[in-house]
C-alpha positions in Angstrom: 98.4 146.1 -107.8 100.6 144.9 -110.7 103.5 144.6 -107.5 101.3 142.3 -105.5 100.6 140.1 -108.8 104.0 139.8 -109.5 104.7 138.9 -105.6 101.6 136.1 -106.1 102.8 134.6 -108.8 106.8 134.1 -107.9 105.1 132.8 -104.2 103.3 130.3 -106.3 106.6 128.9 -108.5 108.5 129.0 -105.9 106.4 126.6 -103.8 105.4 124.7 -106.9 109.5 124.5 -107.3 109.9 123.2 -103.9 107.1 120.9 -103.9 109.0 119.2 -107.3 112.4 119.2 -105.8 110.9 117.5 -102.4 108.8 114.9 -104.3 112.0 114.4 -106.6 114.1 113.5 -103.5 111.9 111.0 -102.3 111.1 109.2 -105.3 112.7 105.6 -104.9 115.3 104.2 -107.3 112.9 102.1 -109.2 111.3 104.6 -110.4 114.3 105.5 -112.9 114.5 102.6 -114.0 110.9 101.8 -114.9 111.0 105.5 -117.2 114.1 104.0 -118.8 112.0 100.9 -119.5 109.3 102.9 -120.9 111.6 105.1 -122.9 113.1 102.1 -124.5 109.6 100.7 -125.1 108.5 103.8 -126.6 111.5 104.0 -128.8 110.9 100.7 -129.9 107.4 101.5 -130.7 108.3 104.5 -133.0 110.7 102.4 -134.8 107.9 99.8 -135.6 105.5 102.7 -136.8 108.1 105.0 -138.8 108.0 102.9 -142.1 104.1 102.9 -141.9 104.0 106.5 -141.7 106.5 107.0 -144.5 104.5 104.6 -146.7 101.3 106.1 -145.9 102.7 110.0 -146.7 104.3 108.4 -150.1 101.2 107.3 -151.1 99.3 110.6 -150.5 102.3 112.0 -152.3 102.1 109.3 -155.2 97.9 110.4 -155.4 98.8 114.0 -155.5 101.5 113.5 -158.6 98.9 111.5 -160.4 95.9 114.2 -159.7 98.3 117.0 -161.1 99.2 115.1 -164.4 96.0 113.6 -165.2 94.7 117.3 -164.4 97.1 117.9 -167.6 95.9 115.8 -170.0 
């Protein structure tokens, strides 16, 4: 029973890998260029958002420190 399950899983994985490699071989070169452009745009967006995230996190941290100091009074 277990051996049959393992063989079935391996067969499905083998077909999936074969399908992925076959599909990858048929992709045109423009797809690589487009993915590179999307990656560059994503990195640019991260560069724009990072200061906002740091500011919000710093604000929460300052509020937490203020609450601790205020509770000691």
